[in-house]
N, CA, C and O of each residue as an XYZ file, in Angstrom:
968
protein
N     109.192    117.074    119.281
C     107.959    116.577    118.672
C     107.673    115.162    119.185
O     108.545    114.297    119.099
N     106.469    114.906    119.717
C     106.174    113.592    120.258
C     105.814    112.624    119.143
O     105.732    112.995    117.972
N     105.598    111.359    119.543
C     105.343    110.305    118.559
C     104.072    110.559    117.763
O     104.017    110.272    116.567
N     103.053    111.093    118.418
C     101.781    111.357    117.737
C     101.969    112.376    116.620
O     101.440    112.209    115.521
N     102.727    113.433    116.908
C     102.987    114.448    115.898
C     103.871    113.914    114.780
O     103.697    114.286    113.620
N     104.828    113.035    115.123
C     105.672    112.382    114.122
C     104.787    111.617    113.128
O     104.956    111.729    111.914
N     103.847    110.845    113.665
C     102.968    110.039    112.809
C     102.084    110.937    111.941
O     101.920    110.684    110.748
N     101.519    111.982    112.542
C     100.628    112.883    111.800
C     101.382    113.582    110.664
O     100.863    113.712    109.555
N     102.600    114.027    110.946
C     103.399    114.705    109.924
C     103.757    113.748    108.790
O     103.720    114.121    107.617
N     104.105    112.512    109.150
C     104.439    111.517    108.128
C     103.216    111.180    107.266
O     103.337    110.998    106.054
N     102.049    111.099    107.893
C     100.816    110.819    107.143
C     100.526    111.939    106.149
O     100.184    111.682    104.995
N     100.666    113.177    106.604
C     100.394    114.322    105.723
C     101.371    114.367    104.540
O     101.004    114.782    103.441
N     102.601    113.942    104.772
C     103.588    113.930    103.692
C     103.348    112.767    102.728
O     103.569    112.897    101.524
N     102.896    111.636    103.261
C     102.735    110.434    102.438
C     101.457    110.452    101.607
O     101.459    109.993    100.464
N     100.384    110.967    102.155
C      99.081    110.867    101.493
C      99.054    111.433    100.073
O      98.557    110.759     99.171
N      99.579    112.667     99.834
C      99.494    113.211     98.461
C     100.176    112.330     97.417
O      99.744    112.291     96.265
N     101.231    111.628     97.808
C     101.948    110.785     96.836
C     101.133    109.559     96.448
O     101.401    108.940     95.418
N     100.140    109.199     97.259
C      99.346    107.998     96.983
C      98.024    108.299     96.277
O      97.288    107.375     95.931
N      97.715    109.576     96.060
C      96.431    109.924     95.437
C      96.266    109.302     94.048
O      95.188    108.790     93.747
N      97.310    109.326     93.175
C      97.145    108.641     91.890
C      96.855    107.150     92.046
O      96.106    106.572     91.258
N      97.447    106.532     93.062
C      97.202    105.110     93.316
C      95.758    104.896     93.765
O      95.128    103.900     93.410
N      95.250    105.831     94.541
C      93.851    105.758     94.994
C      92.914    105.629     93.797
O      92.029    104.774     93.786
N      93.111    106.477     92.793
C      92.243    106.430     91.611
C      92.358    105.094     90.892
O      91.348    104.488     90.534
N      93.597    104.632     90.680
C      93.797    103.374     89.972
C      93.291    102.167     90.737
O      92.632    101.296     90.169
N      93.604    102.114     92.043
C      93.226    100.960     92.848
C      91.714    100.862     93.050
O      91.162     99.762     93.083
N      91.048    102.000     93.183
C      89.595    101.942     93.350
C      88.935    101.335     92.117
O      88.082    100.456     92.239
N      89.320    101.794     90.941
C      88.727    101.267     89.712
C      89.047     99.787     89.528
O      88.155     98.974     89.286
N      90.331     99.447     89.645
C      90.720     98.057     89.423
C      90.215     97.161     90.552
O      89.826     96.018     90.312
N      90.221     97.681     91.790
C      89.692     96.911     92.913
C      88.214     96.622     92.760
O      87.756     95.521     93.066
N      87.461     97.612     92.285
C      86.030     97.402     92.042
C      85.838     96.325     90.974
O      84.967     95.464     91.103
N      86.660     96.378     89.916
C      86.579     95.355     88.866
C      86.851     93.970     89.441
O      86.186     92.997     89.084
N      87.842     93.890     90.339
C      88.152     92.611     90.971
C      86.996     92.136     91.846
O      86.634     90.960     91.808
N      86.415     93.041     92.633
C      85.288     92.661     93.486
C      84.093     92.180     92.678
O      83.432     91.213     93.056
N      83.814     92.853     91.564
C      82.718     92.432     90.686
C      83.025     91.056     90.099
O      82.155     90.187     90.034
N      84.272     90.874     89.674
C      84.697     89.585     89.121
C      84.522     88.468     90.144
O      84.057     87.380     89.807
N      84.894     88.739     91.388
C      84.696     87.762     92.456
C      83.226     87.421     92.614
O      82.852     86.255     92.739
N      82.401     88.457     92.606
C      80.967     88.243     92.784
C      80.389     87.421     91.652
O      79.611     86.496     91.886
N      80.765     87.753     90.418
C      80.257     87.021     89.257
C      80.752     85.577     89.237
O      80.145     84.713     88.605
N      81.866     85.324     89.939
C      82.414     83.967     90.007
C      81.812     83.164     91.149
O      82.162     82.001     91.350
N      80.898     83.790     91.904
C      80.203     83.074     92.957
C      80.689     83.346     94.360
O      80.265     82.666     95.295
N      81.568     84.321     94.540
C      82.096     84.651     95.861
C      81.510     85.980     96.325
O      81.473     86.946     95.563
N      81.058     86.029     97.558
C      80.439     87.228     98.097
C      81.446     88.311     98.437
O      82.653     88.123     98.290
N      80.937     89.442     98.892
C      81.778     90.583     99.217
C      82.771     90.264    100.337
O      83.872     90.814    100.365
N      82.385     89.379    101.256
C      83.290     88.995    102.347
C      84.563     88.353    101.822
O      85.652     88.595    102.341
N      84.416     87.526    100.783
C      85.587     86.898    100.175
C      86.486     87.948     99.521
O      87.708     87.904     99.659
N      85.873     88.883     98.815
C      86.648     89.945     98.163
C      87.417     90.758     99.201
O      88.579     91.105     98.992
N      86.761     91.058    100.316
C      87.404     91.815    101.392
C      88.582     91.048    101.974
O      89.674     91.601    102.108
N      88.377     89.786    102.321
C      89.424     89.004    102.975
C      90.604     88.731    102.048
O      91.759     88.797    102.470
N      90.312     88.423    100.785
C      91.403     88.117     99.860
C      92.236     89.355     99.554
O      93.460     89.278     99.459
N      91.563     90.505     99.399
C      92.323     91.725     99.141
C      93.107     92.162    100.374
O      94.181     92.752    100.251
N      92.575     91.876    101.558
C      93.252     92.246    102.803
C      94.440     91.342    103.098
O      95.496     91.823    103.509
N      94.281     90.037    102.893
C      95.273     89.067    103.338
C      96.252     88.646    102.246
O      97.394     88.295    102.541
N      95.815     88.680    100.987
C      96.723     88.303     99.898
C      97.437     89.539     99.365
O      98.665     89.564     99.288
N      96.681     90.551     99.002
C      97.194     91.831     98.505
C      98.279     91.628     97.450
O      99.420     92.065     97.603
N      97.884     90.957     96.388
C      98.782     90.742     95.246
C      97.904     90.771     94.004
O      97.533     89.730     93.463
N      97.577     91.990     93.560
C      96.581     92.252     92.537
C      96.367     91.190     91.487
O      95.311     90.558     91.454
N      97.360     90.976     90.615
C      97.181     90.017     89.527
C      96.974     88.607     90.062
O      96.202     87.836     89.492
N      97.656     88.263     91.149
C      97.513     86.930     91.721
C      96.130     86.721     92.319
O      95.631     85.596     92.355
N      95.516     87.788     92.782
C      94.164     87.649     93.330
C      93.167     87.275     92.230
O      92.248     86.491     92.465
N      93.347     87.835     91.034
C      92.504     87.438     89.909
C      92.726     85.965     89.580
O      91.774     85.225     89.331
N      93.993     85.547     89.583
C      94.327     84.152     89.288
C      93.766     83.217     90.352
O      93.353     82.097     90.051
N      93.755     83.686     91.608
C      93.298     82.854     92.726
C      91.836     82.439     92.566
O      91.441     81.365     93.022
N      91.043     83.275     91.927
C      89.637     82.919     91.700
C      89.562     81.612     90.924
O      88.790     80.720     91.276
N      90.360     81.499     89.871
C      90.378     80.261     89.093
C      90.898     79.086     89.899
O      90.418     77.963     89.747
N      91.892     79.344     90.767
C      92.431     78.270     91.602
C      91.380     77.756     92.580
O      91.289     76.554     92.825
N      90.590     78.666     93.134
C      89.546     78.267     94.077
C      88.433     77.479     93.397
O      87.814     76.604     94.003
N      88.193     77.796     92.148
C      87.129     77.110     91.414
C      87.604     75.790     90.807
O      86.790     74.962     90.399
N      88.934     75.598     90.749
C      89.487     74.385     90.162
C      89.724     73.298     91.199
O      89.286     73.404     92.344
N      90.420     72.258     90.781
C      90.720     71.145     91.674
C      91.804     71.542     92.671
O      92.589     72.452     92.404
N      91.853     70.869     93.808
C      92.797     71.196     94.875
C      94.203     70.816     94.442
O      94.494     69.643     94.208
N      95.076     71.820     94.335
C      96.451     71.583     93.881
C      97.376     72.608     94.540
O      97.779     73.574     93.894
N      97.717     72.412     95.818
C      98.518     73.415     96.547
C      99.899     73.642     95.955
O     100.385     74.773     95.945
N     100.542     72.585     95.458
C     101.868     72.745     94.870
C     101.790     73.596     93.601
O     102.622     74.475     93.377
N     100.786     73.321     92.783
C     100.598     74.114     91.568
C     100.306     75.567     91.895
O     100.780     76.474     91.212
N      99.516     75.783     92.951
C      99.195     77.152     93.366
C     100.453     77.872     93.841
O     100.644     79.053     93.548
N     101.317     77.158     94.580
C     102.564     77.744     95.071
C     103.478     78.141     93.921
O     104.005     79.253     93.900
N     103.666     77.244     92.972
C     104.551     77.521     91.838
C     104.007     78.658     90.976
O     104.764     79.507     90.505
N     102.694     78.666     90.776
C     102.083     79.724     89.977
C     102.247     81.083     90.657
O     102.520     82.090     90.003
N     102.076     81.092     91.979
C     102.243     82.340     92.733
C     103.667     82.859     92.632
O     103.884     84.059     92.462
N     104.638     81.959     92.737
C     106.043     82.358     92.621
C     106.338     82.928     91.238
O     107.099     83.887     91.106
N     105.735     82.337     90.209
C     105.963     82.815     88.848
C     105.335     84.186     88.634
O     105.956     85.082     88.062
N     104.097     84.339     89.099
C     103.369     85.588     88.873
C     104.013     86.737     89.639
O     104.073     87.862     89.143
N     104.497     86.455     90.851
C     105.023     87.525     91.714
C     106.537     87.491     91.881
O     107.074     88.068     92.826
N     107.221     86.817     90.967
C     108.680     86.701     91.096
C     109.375     88.054     91.066
O     110.467     88.203     91.615
N     108.749     89.044     90.424
C     109.369     90.370     90.351
C     109.595     90.976     91.730
O     110.458     91.838     91.898
N     108.819     90.527     92.724
C     108.975     91.083     94.068
C     110.298     90.674     94.705
O     110.746     91.315     95.656
N     110.930     89.618     94.197
C     112.263     89.269     94.672
C     113.231     90.416     94.406
O     114.065     90.752     95.247
N     113.104     91.012     93.221
C     113.980     92.113     92.846
C     113.604     93.380     93.612
O     114.474     94.152     94.014
N     112.305     93.587     93.810
C     111.873     94.728     94.616
C     112.466     94.636     96.010
O     112.978     95.618     96.548
N     112.391     93.429     96.597
C     112.877     93.235     97.959
C     114.356     93.542     98.093
O     114.777     94.188     99.052
N     115.150     93.078     97.127
C     116.590     93.351     97.155
C     116.843     94.854     97.098
O     117.719     95.377     97.786
N     116.054     95.543     96.259
C     116.236     96.986     96.099
C     115.876     97.768     97.353
O     116.383     98.868     97.573
N     114.994     97.195     98.179
C     114.494     97.923     99.344
C     115.201     97.557    100.645
O     114.819     98.053    101.705
N     116.215     96.706    100.592
C     116.907     96.289    101.813
C     117.412     97.484    102.613
O     117.219     97.554    103.826
N     118.050     98.411    101.935
C     118.602     99.575    102.612
C     117.502    100.521    103.078
O     117.597    101.093    104.164
N     116.464    100.691    102.270
C     115.367    101.603    102.598
C     114.630    101.165    103.864
O     114.225    102.003    104.670
N     114.458     99.860    104.038
C     113.680     99.347    105.162
C     114.513     99.129    106.421
O     113.979     98.762    107.468
N     115.808     99.354    106.320
C     116.681     99.149    107.475
C     116.318    100.149    108.582
O     116.150    101.341    108.326
N     116.203     99.647    109.803
C     115.939    100.522    110.945
C     114.496    100.923    111.120
O     114.209    101.846    111.882
N     113.566    100.253    110.433
C     112.150    100.617    110.565
C     111.452     99.857    111.699
O     110.263    100.067    111.938
N     112.170     98.986    112.393
C     111.630     98.319    113.581
C     110.451     97.412    113.294
O     110.470     96.626    112.346
N     109.412     97.532    114.134
C     108.253     96.639    114.030
C     107.466     96.859    112.737
O     106.647     96.019    112.366
N     107.700     97.967    112.054
C     106.989     98.240    110.804
C     107.502     97.380    109.657
O     106.795     97.177    108.670
N     108.712     96.879    109.777
C     109.355     96.189    108.663
C     108.556     94.979    108.154
O     108.399     94.845    106.941
N     108.042     94.089    109.025
C     107.261     92.952    108.499
C     106.062     93.393    107.656
O     105.763     92.783    106.629
N     105.380     94.452    108.094
C     104.236     94.920    107.300
C     104.701     95.572    105.998
O     104.057     95.405    104.962
N     105.811     96.311    106.035
C     106.345     96.923    104.820
C     106.691     95.851    103.795
O     106.482     96.043    102.598
N     107.218     94.727    104.261
C     107.546     93.620    103.361
C     106.268     93.005    102.797
O     106.164     92.785    101.590
N     105.309     92.731    103.656
C     104.042     92.146    103.210
C     103.308     93.064    102.232
O     102.772     92.598    101.227
N     103.284     94.354    102.521
C     102.464     95.282    101.744
C     103.165     95.906    100.556
O     102.634     96.845     99.963
N     104.353     95.412    100.185
C     105.090     96.038     99.085
C     104.554     95.573     97.736
O     104.961     94.536     97.212
N     103.646     96.352     97.192
C     103.136     96.099     95.843
C     103.944     96.949     94.856
O     104.820     97.712     95.262
N     103.649     96.815     93.575
C     104.376     97.568     92.557
C     104.324     99.070     92.829
O     105.331     99.771     92.729
N     103.134     99.545     93.173
C     102.925    100.980     93.339
C     103.634    101.518     94.584
O     104.247    102.584     94.538
N     103.551    100.784     95.692
C     104.235    101.220     96.911
C     105.746    101.202     96.711
O     106.456    102.078     97.206
N     106.232    100.201     95.984
C     107.664    100.153     95.669
C     108.078    101.385     94.869
O     109.099    102.009     95.159
N     107.275    101.730     93.857
C     107.613    102.871     92.998
C     107.704    104.160     93.800
O     108.607    104.969     93.587
N     106.763    104.349     94.728
C     106.756    105.576     95.528
C     107.870    105.566     96.565
O     108.626    106.530     96.679
N     107.971    104.482     97.318
C     108.925    104.443     98.428
C     110.376    104.401     97.959
O     111.255    104.973     98.603
N     110.625    103.731     96.849
C     112.012    103.627     96.395
C     112.556    104.984     95.948
O     113.714    105.316     96.204
N     111.709    105.757     95.280
C     112.170    107.038     94.722
C     111.784    108.231     95.591
O     111.974    109.380     95.192
N     111.244    107.960     96.777
C     110.727    109.049     97.616
C     111.830    109.984     98.084
O     112.897    109.551     98.518
N     111.544    111.281     97.985
C     112.398    112.298     98.597
C     111.643    112.804     99.828
O     110.858    113.750     99.755
N     111.902    112.154    100.945
C     111.145    112.424    102.166
C     111.532    113.795    102.713
O     112.716    114.074    102.900
N     110.545    114.651    102.972
C     110.834    116.003    103.467
C     111.634    115.973    104.764
O     111.514    115.045    105.564
N     112.438    116.985    104.953
C     113.251    117.081    106.169
C     112.354    117.158    107.401
O     111.359    117.883    107.420
N     112.720    116.406    108.413
C     111.951    116.395    109.648
C     110.873    115.332    109.698
O     110.248    115.138    110.740
N     110.639    114.628    108.576
C     109.626    113.568    108.529
C     110.281    112.226    108.843
O     111.312    111.883    108.265
N     109.692    111.485    109.740
C     110.218    110.178    110.116
C     110.121    109.216    108.926
O     109.034    108.984    108.398
N     111.250    108.666    108.514
C     111.301    107.815    107.325
C     110.448    106.559    107.469
O     109.709    106.192    106.556
N     110.560    105.895    108.637
C     109.810    104.662    108.852
C     108.310    104.875    108.773
O     107.597    104.083    108.157
N     107.827    105.945    109.397
C     106.389    106.222    109.358
C     105.940    106.621    107.957
O     104.838    106.273    107.536
N     106.791    107.350    107.233
C     106.442    107.736    105.860
C     106.262    106.487    104.993
O     105.247    106.350    104.309
N     107.238    105.580    105.019
C     107.151    104.349    104.245
C     105.936    103.529    104.666
O     105.256    102.932    103.832
N     105.675    103.507    105.966
C     104.553    102.745    106.500
C     103.224    103.285    105.975
O     102.370    102.509    105.546
N     103.039    104.595    106.003
C     101.764    105.167    105.588
C     101.542    105.046    104.080
O     100.410    104.846    103.638
N     102.600    105.163    103.294
C     102.453    104.929    101.848
C     101.943    103.514    101.598
O     101.020    103.302    100.812
N     102.560    102.554    102.278
C     102.184    101.154    102.114
C     100.771    100.887    102.628
O      99.986    100.205    101.969
N     100.453    101.417    103.789
C      99.142    101.202    104.395
C      98.027    101.822    103.555
O      97.000    101.187    103.320
N      98.226    103.052    103.105
C      97.199    103.724    102.322
C      96.911    102.978    101.026
O      95.751    102.785    100.663
N      97.957    102.560    100.332
C      97.753    101.811     99.093
C      97.027    100.497     99.349
O      96.184    100.076     98.557
N      97.361     99.858    100.455
C      96.689     98.619    100.843
C      95.194     98.875    101.087
O      94.339     98.129    100.610
N      94.904     99.922    101.822
C      93.513    100.253    102.132
C      92.724    100.618    100.876
O      91.544    100.283    100.768
N      93.365    101.302     99.928
C      92.668    101.652     98.690
C      92.224    100.388     97.953
O      91.103    100.304     97.450
N      93.123     99.413     97.903
C      92.803     98.168     97.193
C      91.681     97.406     97.908
O      90.749     96.911     97.275
N      91.789     97.324     99.225
C      90.760     96.619     99.999
C      89.406     97.306     99.829
O      88.385     96.639     99.660
N      89.398     98.635     99.873
C      88.148     99.387     99.720
C      87.541     99.157     98.347
O      86.339     98.918     98.233
N      88.359     99.227     97.303
C      87.851     99.011     95.955
C      87.278     97.614     95.776
O      86.193     97.449     95.217
N      88.011     96.605     96.254
C      87.549     95.227     96.114
C      86.246     94.993     96.875
O      85.344     94.313     96.385
N      86.157     95.558     98.062
C      84.944     95.384     98.873
C      83.749     96.074     98.224
O      82.654     95.514     98.173
N      83.960     97.285     97.731
C      82.880     98.003     97.039
C      82.417     97.211     95.814
O      81.218     97.070     95.572
N      83.372     96.702     95.052
C      83.028     95.900     93.879
C      82.275     94.648     94.254
O      81.331     94.261     93.566
N      82.683     94.001     95.347
C      81.979     92.811     95.800
C      80.545     93.095     96.185
O      79.648     92.289     95.938
N      80.334     94.263     96.800
C      78.974     94.647     97.188
C      78.130     95.055     95.984
O      76.957     94.695     95.889
N      78.739     95.816     95.060
C      77.984     96.300     93.903
C      77.717     95.207     92.873
O      76.756     95.283     92.107
N      78.574     94.195     92.864
C      78.438     93.144     91.860
C      77.097     92.437     91.882
O      76.661     91.897     90.865
N      76.441     92.436     93.031
C      75.137     91.771     93.139
C      74.011     92.603     92.547
O      72.931     92.081     92.272
N      74.255     93.895     92.349
C      73.169     94.784     91.931
C      73.386     95.443     90.572
O      72.429     95.841     89.908
N      74.663     95.556     90.159
C      74.963     96.312     88.938
C      75.766     95.437     87.986
O      76.665     94.712     88.413
N      75.447     95.503     86.712
C      76.202     94.803     85.688
C      77.260     95.745     85.112
O      76.930     96.815     84.599
N      78.527     95.347     85.199
C      79.618     96.174     84.720
C      80.194     95.605     83.430
O      80.322     94.391     83.278
N      80.537     96.488     82.510
C      81.320     96.097     81.345
C      82.775     96.399     81.662
O      83.184     97.559     81.623
N      83.558     95.384     81.975
C      84.924     95.578     82.455
C      85.954     95.555     81.329
O      87.157     95.561     81.593
N      85.500     95.529     80.086
C      86.424     95.491     78.961
C      87.305     96.733     78.958
O      86.806     97.858     78.997
N      88.616     96.522     78.911
C      89.558     97.633     78.840
C      89.941     98.225     80.173
O      90.824     99.080     80.232
N      89.299     97.793     81.254
C      89.573     98.397     82.561
C      90.979     98.064     83.054
O      91.553     98.793     83.863
N      91.531     96.945     82.553
C      92.874     96.564     82.995
C      93.927     97.587     82.579
O      95.038     97.580     83.110
N      93.588     98.476     81.627
C      94.551     99.484     81.188
C      94.752    100.574     82.231
O      95.683    101.373     82.117
N      93.896    100.619     83.241
C      94.017    101.630     84.288
C      95.394    101.583     84.935
O      96.023    102.623     85.128
N      95.873    100.379     85.276
C      97.151    100.267     85.962
C      98.319    100.573     85.030
O      99.339    101.111     85.462
N      98.170    100.226     83.740
C      99.209    100.574     82.770
C      99.357    102.090     82.697
O     100.467    102.622     82.715
N      98.225    102.771     82.615
C      98.249    104.240     82.576
C      98.845    104.809     83.855
O      99.569    105.804     83.820
N      98.541    104.177     84.983
C      99.064    104.641     86.265
C     100.585    104.549     86.302
O     101.251    105.465     86.783
N     101.141    103.439     85.792
C     102.591    103.283     85.792
C     103.260    104.275     84.841
O     104.368    104.742     85.106
N     102.593    104.591     83.744
C     103.130    105.605     82.831
C     103.220    106.951     83.543
O     104.216    107.662     83.411
N     102.170    107.303     84.304
C     102.162    108.563     85.049
C     103.288    108.587     86.078
O     103.991    109.590     86.206
N     103.464    107.476     86.819
C     104.530    107.394     87.819
C     105.899    107.542     87.157
O     106.778    108.224     87.681
N     106.073    106.897     86.000
C     107.342    106.969     85.285
C     107.635    108.398     84.829
O     108.750    108.892     84.993
N     106.634    109.051     84.259
C     106.811    110.421     83.772
C     107.138    111.368     84.927
O     108.002    112.236     84.805
N     106.441    111.188     86.045
C     106.689    112.032     87.215
C     108.109    111.845     87.725
O     108.779    112.818     88.073
N     108.577    110.590     87.773
C     109.937    110.321     88.223
C     110.956    110.885     87.233
O     111.996    111.404     87.638
N     110.660    110.785     85.945
C     111.542    111.328     84.907
C     111.714    112.834     85.094
O     112.818    113.362     84.961
N     110.627    113.508     85.401
C     110.673    114.962     85.571
C     111.441    115.372     86.819
O     112.001    116.467     86.866
N     111.475    114.506     87.835
C     112.194    114.814     89.069
C     113.703    114.664     88.900
O     114.480    115.380     89.531
N     114.116    113.714     88.030
C     115.528    113.387     87.909
C     116.239    114.300     86.922
O     115.670    114.707     85.908
N     117.495    114.617     87.234
C     118.331    115.388     86.312
C     119.089    114.454     85.374
O     119.439    114.839     84.258
N     119.340    113.229     85.825
C     120.052    112.234     85.020
C     119.087    111.081     84.734
O     118.504    110.508     85.655
N     118.927    110.750     83.468
C     117.922    109.755     83.074
C     118.528    108.426     82.623
O     117.850    107.610     81.999
N     119.799    108.214     82.936
C     120.478    107.013     82.452
C     119.797    105.720     82.900
O     119.596    104.808     82.099
N     119.441    105.649     84.196
C     118.834    104.421     84.713
C     117.475    104.159     84.067
O     117.141    103.013     83.764
N     116.692    105.218     83.855
C     115.389    105.052     83.208
C     115.558    104.583     81.765
O     114.829    103.704     81.308
N     116.516    105.168     81.051
C     116.757    104.780     79.661
C     117.261    103.342     79.570
O     116.873    102.595     78.671
N     118.132    102.958     80.512
C     118.599    101.575     80.553
C     117.427    100.611     80.749
O     117.344     99.570     80.098
N     116.523    100.984     81.663
C     115.361    100.148     81.916
C     114.489     99.986     80.676
O     114.002     98.894     80.386
N     114.297    101.085     79.950
C     113.473    101.034     78.734
C     114.134    100.154     77.671
O     113.486     99.282     77.091
N     115.416    100.383     77.420
C     116.119     99.636     76.381
C     116.154     98.147     76.690
O     115.870     97.320     75.824
N     116.506     97.804     77.936
C     116.584     96.389     78.324
C     115.216     95.734     78.233
O     115.108     94.591     77.790
N     114.178     96.434     78.642
C     112.823     95.882     78.580
C     112.386     95.632     77.140
O     111.790     94.599     76.837
N     112.686     96.586     76.250
C     112.313     96.425     74.842
C     113.060     95.246     74.214
O     112.469     94.446     73.488
N     114.357     95.143     74.496
C     115.145     94.030     73.962
C     114.606     92.689     74.484
O     114.482     91.725     73.730
N     114.289     92.645     75.791
C     113.746     91.419     76.383
C     112.399     91.060     75.769
O     112.105     89.886     75.543
N     111.578     92.081     75.500
C     110.278     91.856     74.879
C     110.444     91.239     73.497
O     109.709     90.322     73.131
N     111.411     91.743     72.728
C     111.650     91.220     71.380
C     112.180     89.789     71.434
O     111.766     88.932     70.653
N     113.097     89.544     72.363
C     113.752     88.239     72.440
C     112.844     87.167     73.037
O     112.757     86.059     72.508
N     112.162     87.499     74.146
C     111.415     86.478     74.892
C     109.910     86.499     74.637
O     109.225     85.530     74.963
N     109.383     87.569     74.068
C     107.946     87.647     73.824
C     107.199     88.275     74.988
O     107.722     88.380     76.097
N     105.968     88.689     74.717
C     105.180     89.446     75.698
C     104.855     88.651     76.953
O     104.685     89.242     78.019
N     104.764     87.329     76.859
C     104.359     86.512     78.011
C     105.510     86.142     78.928
O     105.284     85.703     80.056
N     106.758     86.315     78.458
C     107.874     85.800     79.253
C     109.021     86.798     79.425
O     110.103     86.404     79.858
N     108.821     88.058     79.104
C     109.955     88.979     79.105
C     110.224     89.642     80.459
O     111.326     90.147     80.676
N     109.248     89.654     81.378
C     109.386     90.442     82.597
C     110.551     89.970     83.463
O     111.386     90.783     83.861
N     110.622     88.680     83.762
C     111.678     88.172     84.648
C     113.062     88.350     84.026
O     113.956     88.855     84.704
N     113.286     87.954     82.747
C     114.608     88.214     82.159
C     114.969     89.695     82.143
O     116.122     90.056     82.376
N     113.986     90.553     81.869
C     114.248     91.991     81.850
C     114.675     92.479     83.226
O     115.606     93.277     83.337
N     114.005     92.009     84.278
C     114.344     92.447     85.634
C     115.724     91.954     86.049
O     116.474     92.677     86.705
N     116.063     90.719     85.668
C     117.388     90.190     85.982
C     118.459     91.026     85.284
O     119.470     91.388     85.887
N     118.224     91.327     84.007
C     119.200     92.111     83.240
C     119.317     93.531     83.792
O     120.421     94.062     83.914
N     118.181     94.145     84.126
C     118.203     95.503     84.676
C     118.972     95.530     85.998
O     119.805     96.407     86.225
N     118.678     94.550     86.871
C     119.368     94.474     88.158
C     120.867     94.319     87.961
O     121.655     94.976     88.641
N     121.268     93.448     87.030
C     122.690     93.206     86.793
C     123.374     94.451     86.241
O     124.447     94.829     86.711
N     122.766     95.085     85.256
C     123.378     96.262     84.625
C     123.468     97.425     85.617
O     124.500     98.090     85.701
N     122.396     97.668     86.362
C     122.417     98.770     87.323
C     123.401     98.510     88.454
O     124.013     99.441     88.977
N     123.553     97.232     88.835
C     124.542     96.896     89.871
C     125.951     97.174     89.372
O     126.775     97.717     90.108
N     126.233     96.806     88.127
C     127.565     96.998     87.561
C     127.875     98.474     87.319
O     129.027     98.895     87.415
N     126.855     99.245     87.008
C     127.076    100.664     86.679
C     126.690    101.601     87.825
O     126.642    102.818     87.645
N     126.417    101.038     88.995
C     125.892    101.825     90.105
C     126.786    102.992     90.486
O     126.311    104.119     90.620
N     128.077    102.733     90.664
C     128.987    103.791     91.126
C     129.075    104.917     90.103
O     129.073    106.094     90.462
N     129.152    104.550     88.835
C     129.212    105.566     87.798
C     127.952    106.407     87.744
O     128.020    107.626     87.588
N     126.786    105.749     87.875
C     125.517    106.473     87.865
C     125.405    107.399     89.073
O     124.912    108.521     88.961
N     125.876    106.910     90.248
C     125.814    107.743     91.452
C     126.700    108.972     91.312
O     126.309    110.066     91.720
N     127.885    108.806     90.744
C     128.788    109.950     90.550
C     128.181    110.954     89.577
O     128.252    112.163     89.799
N     127.590    110.456     88.509
C     126.980    111.329     87.513
C     125.792    112.089     88.100
O     125.616    113.280     87.839
N     124.969    111.384     88.905
C     123.818    112.029     89.539
C     124.261    113.088     90.533
O     123.697    114.181     90.578
N     125.282    112.759     91.338
C     125.786    113.714     92.322
C     126.347    114.952     91.633
O     126.135    116.072     92.096
N     127.057    114.756     90.535
C     127.620    115.874     89.788
C     126.524    116.752     89.218
O     126.631    117.978     89.231
N     125.459    116.118     88.712
C     124.342    116.871     88.136
C     123.626    117.686     89.210
O     123.235    118.830     88.975
N     123.457    117.081     90.406
C     122.785    117.768     91.496
C     123.634    118.936     92.001
O     123.095    119.996     92.318
N     124.951    118.752     92.079
C     125.834    119.831     92.504
C     125.819    120.960     91.482
O     125.843    122.136     91.844
N     125.779    120.593     90.195
C     125.722    121.595     89.152
C     124.426    122.374     89.181
O     124.400    123.569     88.885
N     123.323    121.674     89.548
C     122.027    122.340     89.621
C     121.943    123.278     90.813
O     121.231    124.281     90.773
N     122.681    122.945     91.886
C     122.637    123.777     93.090
C     123.575    124.975     92.985
O     123.423    125.968     93.697
N     124.553    124.859     92.077
C     125.559    125.924     91.965
C     124.962    127.198     91.380
O     125.669    128.193     91.217
C-alpha cells in the first residue's frame, strides 16, 4: 500500500470518531465568532485566532485581553493557568506520539481536550497507520473549530444570537465521550477513580479551583496503580476472548 492509500485509509478511520466533535465545535465556534464580532473584531480576527491559538476557553479570554491594557506577563500567566491541564495531557501522550515524525509538532500544537480524549483511548484498526490516524483526528477537530469561528464571525454582522446556555454544548459532548468510553471498557476502575477524585477535589477546593488539584491527584493515583490496572484489564480482555 503506497503513502497515498495509507493517508486515505487513516482519514476514513479517523473521521467517524470526530463527528460528535464536529457538532459541538460548530455550535461553540459560531458562538465564539459572534462574540468576537460583537466585541468589535471582524471575521478575519476570528479566523486567525481560532487557527493560530486553538485553545477554546483561552480564545474567549483573549478577547478581554485585547480590549484591555497591554500586559504580556499577565496574559502569559493567565494562559498558563487556564490551559495548565494540557501539561497532564502532554505527559499522557508521550508514548502515543512517539515515532510520528514530522507530524509530532502539529500533534502537540493541536492537542485540545477533545482530540486528547479520542487519540488517547483510540483503538486504531489493524492496518491503519497510527501517525496518520492521530494526525487526522487532530486536524479535523482543528478545522471544525476554525470553520465554526469563521462562520460565527461572518454571521455576527447580520444575525443577533441569544447565546445563553450554549456553553453547555461542550459539557454534553464530554459526557457523550465518557459514556462511549465506559461502554468500550470491560474494567471501569480508572473512570471511577477519576470521578471520585474529581468530586472530592470539587468539594475541597470549590468549582473555580478544583481542576488542577484533581488532575494532579488523578495522575498520581493512576501512576501508582498503573501496573495493577493493566493486569486487571488484560485479565478481563483475556476472559472476554475465551
